[in-house]
C-alpha positions as CSV (number, residue, x, y, z in Angstrom):
1,M,-30.1,36.5,-205.2
2,Q,-33.1,36.8,-207.5
3,L,-35.4,37.2,-204.3
4,A,-32.9,39.3,-202.5
5,N,-32.7,41.8,-206.4
6,Q,-36.4,42.0,-206.4
7,T,-36.4,43.0,-203.0
8,F,-34.1,45.5,-203.1
9,Y,-35.2,47.1,-205.7
10,F,-39.3,47.1,-204.4
11,A,-37.6,49.4,-201.6
12,I,-36.0,51.5,-203.5
13,F,-38.8,51.9,-205.2
14,I,-40.9,52.8,-202.3
15,V,-38.8,55.2,-201.2
16,L,-39.0,56.6,-204.4
17,V,-42.6,56.8,-204.3
18,G,-42.7,57.9,-201.1
19,L,-40.6,61.3,-202.1
20,M,-43.2,61.4,-205.1
21,G,-45.5,61.8,-202.7
22,R,-44.1,64.6,-200.5
23,F,-44.1,66.2,-203.6
24,L,-48.0,65.3,-204.9
25,A,-48.8,66.4,-201.2
26,N,-47.5,70.0,-201.7
27,R,-50.6,72.9,-202.7
28,D,-50.6,76.4,-204.2
29,D,-47.9,78.3,-203.4
30,D,-45.9,75.5,-201.6
31,R,-45.5,73.6,-204.8
32,A,-43.1,76.5,-205.9
33,Q,-40.3,74.2,-204.2
34,F,-40.4,71.5,-207.1
35,R,-41.5,74.5,-210.0
36,V,-38.4,72.8,-211.5
37,I,-40.0,69.9,-214.3
38,Y,-36.9,68.0,-214.0
39,W,-37.0,67.3,-210.5
40,P,-40.4,65.5,-210.6
41,I,-40.1,63.9,-214.0
42,G,-36.6,62.9,-212.7
43,L,-38.7,61.0,-209.7
44,I,-40.7,59.3,-211.5
45,F,-38.5,57.8,-214.2
46,L,-36.0,56.4,-211.6
47,A,-39.0,55.3,-209.5
48,A,-40.8,53.2,-212.7
49,S,-36.8,52.2,-213.2
50,M,-36.8,50.5,-209.7
51,L,-40.3,48.7,-210.0
52,G,-39.3,47.4,-213.7
53,Y,-35.6,46.5,-212.0
54,A,-38.1,44.6,-209.3
55,T,-40.8,42.6,-211.7
56,A,-38.5,42.0,-214.5
57,P,-37.7,38.2,-213.6
58,W,-41.7,37.6,-214.0
59,A,-42.5,39.8,-216.6
60,G,-39.2,38.7,-219.1
61,K,-36.3,40.8,-220.7
62,I,-38.1,44.2,-222.2
63,V,-39.5,45.3,-218.7
64,L,-36.0,45.1,-217.8
65,A,-35.0,46.7,-220.9
66,L,-37.7,49.6,-220.0
67,A,-36.3,49.8,-216.3
68,N,-32.3,50.6,-217.9
69,I,-33.7,53.3,-220.1
70,F,-36.1,55.0,-217.4
71,L,-32.8,54.7,-215.2
72,I,-30.8,56.5,-217.7
73,A,-33.9,58.9,-218.2
74,G,-34.7,59.5,-214.2
75,V,-30.8,60.2,-214.1
76,A,-30.3,62.6,-217.2
77,N,-33.4,64.9,-215.7
78,I,-31.4,64.9,-212.0
79,S,-28.2,66.2,-214.6
80,L,-30.2,69.0,-215.9
81,L,-32.3,69.9,-212.5
82,F,-28.2,70.6,-211.4
83,S,-27.6,72.7,-214.4
84,V,-30.9,74.6,-213.2
85,W,-29.5,75.3,-209.7
86,N,-26.3,76.8,-211.2
87,G,-27.9,79.1,-213.7
88,A,-25.9,77.0,-216.3
89,L,-29.4,75.6,-218.4
90,R,-29.0,76.1,-221.6
91,N,-30.9,74.6,-224.8
92,S,-27.8,73.3,-225.9
93,S,-27.5,71.0,-222.7
94,R,-31.1,70.0,-223.1
95,L,-30.1,68.8,-226.9
96,V,-26.8,67.1,-225.2
97,A,-28.7,65.3,-222.1
98,L,-31.6,64.8,-225.4
99,A,-28.3,63.4,-227.6
100,L,-27.2,61.0,-224.6
101,F,-30.1,59.4,-223.7
102,V,-31.5,58.7,-227.5
103,S,-28.2,57.1,-228.3
104,A,-27.3,55.6,-224.8
105,S,-31.3,54.0,-225.8
106,L,-30.6,53.0,-228.7
107,I,-27.7,51.3,-228.3
108,Y,-29.2,49.5,-225.6
109,V,-31.7,48.1,-227.5
110,Y,-29.5,47.3,-230.0
111,L,-27.2,45.0,-227.7
112,H,-30.6,43.9,-225.7
113,F,-31.2,41.5,-228.9
114,F,-28.2,41.4,-230.1
115,G,-25.0,41.6,-227.3
116,K,-23.8,40.2,-223.9
117,T,-25.1,41.0,-220.5
118,Q,-21.2,42.4,-220.2
119,D,-21.8,44.6,-223.4
120,R,-25.1,46.1,-221.5
121,I,-23.6,46.5,-218.2
122,H,-20.4,48.7,-220.0
123,L,-22.9,50.7,-221.6
124,M,-25.0,51.2,-218.9
125,N,-22.3,52.6,-216.3
126,V,-20.5,54.6,-219.1
127,A,-24.3,56.6,-219.9
128,L,-24.4,57.0,-216.4
129,S,-20.4,57.8,-215.8
130,I,-21.4,60.6,-218.5
131,F,-23.8,62.1,-216.1
132,C,-22.4,61.8,-213.4
133,I,-19.6,63.4,-214.2
134,W,-21.8,66.3,-215.3
135,Q,-23.5,66.5,-212.2
136,I,-20.0,66.8,-210.6
137,V,-18.9,69.7,-212.4
138,S,-22.8,71.3,-211.9
139,L,-22.9,70.9,-208.2
140,S,-18.9,72.2,-207.9
141,Q,-19.7,75.6,-209.4
142,L,-22.7,75.8,-207.6
143,L,-20.8,75.4,-204.4
144,K,-18.6,78.2,-205.1
145,K,-22.5,80.3,-204.6
146,D,-23.9,78.2,-202.2
147,N,-22.2,75.6,-199.9
148,A,-25.2,74.7,-198.3
149,Y,-24.4,70.9,-196.7
150,Q,-26.2,69.0,-198.5
151,I,-24.5,70.2,-202.3
152,K,-21.2,69.2,-200.1
153,L,-22.6,65.8,-199.4
154,L,-24.0,65.0,-203.1
155,I,-20.2,65.9,-204.8
156,G,-19.9,63.1,-202.4
157,V,-22.1,61.2,-202.8
158,E,-21.7,61.6,-207.0
159,F,-17.9,60.7,-206.5
160,F,-18.6,57.4,-204.7
161,Q,-21.2,56.3,-207.1
162,L,-18.6,57.4,-210.0
163,G,-16.2,55.0,-208.5
164,A,-18.1,52.0,-207.9
165,R,-19.8,52.2,-211.5
166,I,-16.4,52.2,-213.2
167,I,-14.9,49.1,-210.7
168,R,-18.2,47.2,-212.0
169,S,-17.3,47.7,-215.2
170,L,-13.8,46.6,-214.5
171,L,-15.1,43.4,-212.7
172,S,-17.7,42.7,-215.5
173,L,-14.5,42.2,-218.2
174,E,-14.1,39.3,-216.8
175,E,-16.7,36.8,-217.7
176,I,-16.5,34.3,-215.8
177,T,-16.9,36.6,-212.7
178,H,-20.6,37.5,-214.6
179,P,-22.1,34.4,-215.4
180,G,-24.4,36.6,-217.7
181,T,-27.6,37.3,-216.1
182,L,-27.8,40.4,-213.2
183,Y,-29.3,38.0,-210.8
184,Q,-26.7,35.4,-210.7
185,E,-23.6,37.8,-210.1
186,G,-21.2,37.6,-207.5
187,G,-20.9,39.2,-203.8
188,L,-18.6,41.8,-205.4
189,A,-20.5,42.9,-208.5
190,F,-24.1,42.6,-207.1
191,A,-22.6,45.0,-203.9
192,L,-21.2,47.3,-206.3
193,R,-25.0,47.9,-208.1
194,V,-26.0,48.3,-205.2
195,A,-23.8,50.8,-204.0
196,A,-24.4,52.4,-206.8
197,I,-28.6,52.8,-207.1
198,L,-27.7,53.3,-203.2
199,S,-26.0,56.5,-204.5
200,I,-29.1,57.8,-206.6
201,V,-31.6,57.3,-203.7
202,I,-29.0,59.1,-201.3
203,I,-28.9,62.2,-204.1
204,C,-32.9,62.3,-204.5
205,I,-33.1,62.1,-200.5
206,L,-31.0,65.0,-200.5
207,I,-31.9,66.8,-203.3
208,T,-35.7,66.9,-201.0
209,N,-33.7,67.9,-197.9
210,Y,-32.5,71.2,-199.9
211,Y,-35.8,71.9,-201.1
212,L,-37.0,71.7,-197.7
213,E,-34.5,73.9,-196.1
214,K,-34.3,76.1,-198.8
215,L,-38.3,76.6,-198.6
216,W,-38.5,76.7,-195.3
217,H,-36.0,79.9,-195.1
218,E,-38.2,81.7,-197.8
219,Y,-41.3,80.9,-195.5
220,R,-38.8,82.7,-192.4
221,R,-38.0,85.5,-194.9
222,S,-42.1,85.6,-196.0
223,S,-43.2,85.6,-192.4
224,H,-40.6,88.0,-191.0
225,A,-41.2,90.2,-194.1
226,I,-45.3,90.1,-193.3
227,E,-44.7,90.9,-189.7
228,D,-42.9,93.5,-190.2
229,G,-45.5,95.3,-192.5
230,M,-47.5,94.5,-189.9
231,L,-45.9,96.3,-187.6
232,N,-45.6,99.7,-189.7
233,S,-48.7,99.5,-190.8
234,L,-50.5,99.4,-187.1
235,N,-47.1,102.2,-186.1
236,A,-48.8,104.1,-188.9
237,L,-51.8,103.8,-187.8
238,S,-51.0,104.7,-184.2
239,M,-49.3,108.1,-185.7
240,V,-51.5,109.2,-187.8
241,R,-54.1,109.3,-184.5
242,D,-51.2,110.4,-181.9
243,N,-49.7,113.7,-181.3
244,E,-46.3,112.1,-181.1
245,T,-43.9,112.7,-183.7
246,G,-41.2,109.9,-185.9
247,N,-38.4,111.2,-184.1
248,H,-40.8,110.5,-180.8
249,I,-40.7,107.0,-181.8
250,L,-36.4,106.8,-183.0
251,R,-35.8,108.4,-180.0
252,T,-37.6,105.8,-177.5
253,K,-36.7,102.8,-179.2
254,N,-32.9,103.4,-179.0
255,Y,-33.4,104.7,-175.0
256,V,-34.9,101.0,-174.9
257,R,-32.1,99.5,-177.0
258,A,-29.4,101.4,-174.3
259,L,-31.1,100.0,-171.2
260,A,-31.8,96.7,-172.5
261,E,-28.1,96.2,-173.7
262,R,-26.7,98.1,-170.1
263,L,-28.8,95.9,-168.2
264,R,-27.3,92.7,-170.4
265,S,-24.0,93.7,-170.0
266,S,-24.4,93.9,-166.6
267,G,-25.2,90.0,-166.0
268,A,-28.9,91.7,-164.8
269,Y,-32.1,89.6,-166.5
270,A,-29.4,87.8,-168.7
271,D,-32.4,85.5,-169.5
272,E,-34.8,87.4,-170.7
273,L,-32.1,90.0,-172.5
274,T,-30.3,87.6,-175.0
275,L,-29.2,89.6,-177.9
276,K,-32.9,88.0,-179.9
277,A,-34.8,89.2,-177.6
278,I,-33.5,93.2,-177.6
279,E,-33.9,93.3,-181.1
280,N,-37.8,92.2,-180.4
281,I,-38.7,94.6,-177.7
282,V,-36.8,97.0,-180.0
283,K,-39.1,96.5,-182.9
284,A,-42.0,96.2,-180.7
285,A,-41.1,99.4,-178.7
286,P,-43.2,101.6,-181.6
287,L,-46.6,100.4,-180.9
288,H,-46.8,100.7,-177.4
289,D,-49.5,103.7,-177.9
290,I,-51.3,102.1,-180.2
291,G,-54.6,101.7,-178.2
292,K,-54.5,105.8,-179.1
293,V,-56.5,104.6,-182.1
294,G,-59.9,103.9,-179.4
295,I,-59.7,107.6,-177.6
296,P,-61.5,110.7,-178.9
297,D,-59.7,113.4,-180.6
298,E,-61.8,115.3,-178.2
299,I,-59.6,114.2,-175.4
300,L,-56.5,112.7,-177.2
301,K,-55.7,116.6,-178.5
302,K,-56.9,118.1,-175.9
303,P,-54.5,121.2,-175.4
304,G,-54.8,121.8,-171.6
305,S,-55.1,119.3,-168.6
306,L,-58.0,116.4,-168.9
307,T,-60.6,116.3,-167.3
308,D,-60.7,113.3,-164.3
309,D,-63.5,111.3,-166.3
310,E,-61.4,112.4,-169.5
311,W,-58.6,111.2,-167.9
312,Q,-60.3,107.8,-167.0
313,T,-60.8,107.3,-170.6
314,M,-57.5,108.4,-171.3
315,K,-55.8,105.4,-169.7
316,T,-58.2,102.9,-171.2
317,H,-55.2,103.1,-174.1
318,A,-53.6,100.6,-172.7
319,N,-56.0,97.5,-172.5
320,L,-57.3,98.9,-176.0
321,G,-53.4,98.3,-177.0
322,K,-53.2,95.3,-175.6
323,D,-56.7,94.2,-176.9
324,V,-56.0,95.6,-181.1
325,L,-52.5,93.8,-181.1
326,S,-53.8,90.8,-179.5
327,A,-56.5,90.9,-182.4
328,A,-53.5,91.0,-185.2
329,K,-51.9,87.4,-183.6
330,L,-52.9,84.8,-185.9
331,K,-54.7,81.4,-183.7
332,D,-51.5,78.5,-183.3
333,A,-49.1,81.5,-185.1
334,K,-45.8,80.4,-184.3
335,N,-42.5,82.6,-184.4
336,T,-44.3,86.2,-183.0
337,H,-42.0,87.2,-180.9
338,V,-42.3,90.4,-181.9
339,L,-45.4,91.0,-181.2
340,D,-46.1,89.4,-178.2
341,A,-43.5,91.8,-177.0
342,A,-45.5,94.6,-177.8
343,I,-48.4,92.6,-176.6
344,K,-47.0,93.3,-173.6
345,I,-45.8,96.6,-173.7
346,A,-48.9,98.4,-175.4
347,G,-50.4,96.5,-172.3
348,G,-48.0,97.4,-169.5
349,H,-45.5,100.3,-170.0
350,H,-47.9,102.4,-167.5
351,E,-48.1,99.7,-165.0
352,N,-45.7,101.1,-162.1
353,W,-43.3,99.3,-160.2
354,D,-44.9,99.9,-156.7
355,G,-48.0,98.7,-158.4
356,S,-49.7,102.0,-157.9
357,G,-49.8,101.9,-162.3
358,Y,-53.0,100.8,-164.8
359,P,-54.8,99.1,-166.1
360,L,-53.8,96.4,-163.9
361,G,-51.8,97.0,-160.9
362,L,-49.2,94.8,-161.3
363,K,-46.3,95.4,-159.2
364,G,-42.8,94.1,-159.5
365,E,-41.8,92.1,-161.7
366,E,-45.5,90.4,-162.4
367,I,-44.9,93.7,-164.6
368,P,-43.2,92.2,-168.1
369,L,-39.7,93.7,-168.7
370,P,-40.9,95.5,-172.1
371,A,-43.2,96.5,-170.7
372,R,-40.6,98.4,-167.8
373,L,-37.9,99.4,-169.9
374,M,-40.8,101.5,-172.1
375,S,-42.0,102.9,-169.0
376,L,-38.8,104.6,-168.0
377,A,-37.7,105.2,-172.2
378,D,-41.6,106.7,-172.8
379,T,-41.4,109.2,-169.6
380,Y,-38.2,110.1,-170.2
381,D,-38.6,111.4,-173.7
382,A,-42.3,113.3,-172.3
383,L,-39.8,115.1,-169.9
384,V,-37.4,116.5,-171.8
385,N,-39.6,117.2,-175.1
386,E,-42.4,119.8,-175.4
387,R,-46.1,118.7,-175.1
388,V,-49.5,120.7,-175.2
389,Y,-50.4,120.6,-171.9
390,K,-46.6,120.9,-170.4
391,K,-43.1,122.6,-171.0
392,K,-40.1,120.6,-172.2
393,W,-37.5,119.9,-168.7
394,S,-33.5,119.8,-169.2
395,H,-32.0,116.6,-169.4
396,E,-30.5,117.1,-165.7
397,E,-33.9,117.5,-164.1
398,A,-35.4,114.4,-165.5
399,C,-32.6,112.5,-164.5
400,L,-33.7,113.6,-161.2
401,E,-37.2,112.6,-161.9
402,I,-36.4,109.1,-163.0
403,I,-34.3,108.6,-159.7
404,R,-36.7,110.1,-157.2
405,L,-39.6,107.5,-158.9
406,K,-36.8,104.9,-158.6
407,G,-38.4,102.1,-157.0
408,G,-42.0,104.1,-156.9
409,R,-42.8,104.0,-160.7
410,F,-39.4,102.4,-161.6
411,D,-38.0,99.1,-161.7
412,P,-35.3,99.8,-159.2
413,R,-31.8,97.8,-161.5
414,I,-33.3,99.9,-165.0
415,V,-32.6,102.8,-163.3
416,E,-29.3,101.9,-162.5
417,A,-28.7,101.4,-165.8
418,F,-30.3,104.6,-167.0
419,I,-27.6,106.6,-165.1
420,Q,-25.1,105.0,-166.3
421,E,-27.0,105.9,-170.1
422,K,-28.2,109.2,-169.1
423,D,-25.3,110.3,-171.3
424,N,-25.7,108.4,-174.1
425,F,-29.8,109.4,-174.0
426,L,-29.0,112.8,-173.9
427,R,-27.3,112.0,-177.1
428,I,-30.0,110.2,-178.4
429,S,-32.8,113.2,-177.4
430,E,-30.2,115.7,-179.8
431,L,-29.5,113.7,-182.9
432,Y,-33.7,112.7,-182.9
433,G,-35.1,115.8,-181.9
434,D,-38.0,117.3,-183.0
435,L,-38.3,120.3,-185.5
436,K,-38.5,123.3,-184.4
């Protein structure tokens, strides 16, 4: 039985050291997940306690006493941690935890010299049960604000641990079943002690898992915010150099959304037009002409028609846009779906279905779907709005032109979606019309 005890406690010590290693492995802001000091301190005390239990048969009763005191300290820190999570940690809570720890430790030292094993078992179970109840109350209150599955599991494990400690204390009332040393307990008492310790380890694992999940969500929010900020900055840069208005951006975004949602509802391109993919395409749409940042002003803002050479220069904006956005994409970056869609749109929104477009002369479905959607949306907006080089067309004239270009410039299925959405296009055009 003694060897089984030592092996068990040493295994628990290794697990807790592993959790501590997870803490030490973090660097810089990553350690913010452990910024509450009660967590690493609690782990240190619990690991030291398990090591003490494992070596006590060789090191003597002093080490066993320290192991029990460290166990109380570790559980006390976990209780304070849960109070921090719940936003209910006050100085009074710290004082209560300190008073419980000091009182239990002093009583244990006294019983170590003048008491019996059963007395120390009762003391440990009472002290740890008090902290267990504290943790259950804190977690129950936290559950009202955060229904994470880890919180629910923690409450269940806490109740299990509380029950194991109560039953073990009841068993220890019968001196016959407890011969006076932990290393000679009967099978049931040993099983309850193992269950109580395993409960603490499971609690530590759940805490680590909870922190890691929260950190992951924080990273995702941060990465999305960074991506949105970068895309907005690029869009602002594009608008500074372009002669388009902010309403052009709003219109084309909504045209693209209308087309994509109509295609999705009809079952066309269902694999490519998931709800998330549509959102990514819509967010990327404003960057379709980012490549114009590289076009000289005398060409970009020329009031009349372009010469052949000027037109060839203007056509380079598609590749320029693709290159600019590709350069903004970090190497090995993940979850850059908006940027990926923007790269496809910038580089391919002047490609034609029949292969007559530029810059690569792609044909049919070789052209990325986001670019095919943007092509029709951008063309419609250019037709129904006045430009320095042309007068505005009526909605009806623009619709007839787009239908005429079906299968030539535009994907036939996207034109069919446009025909079904043409009234919506008119509404969007009027809603976000340019101010005179």
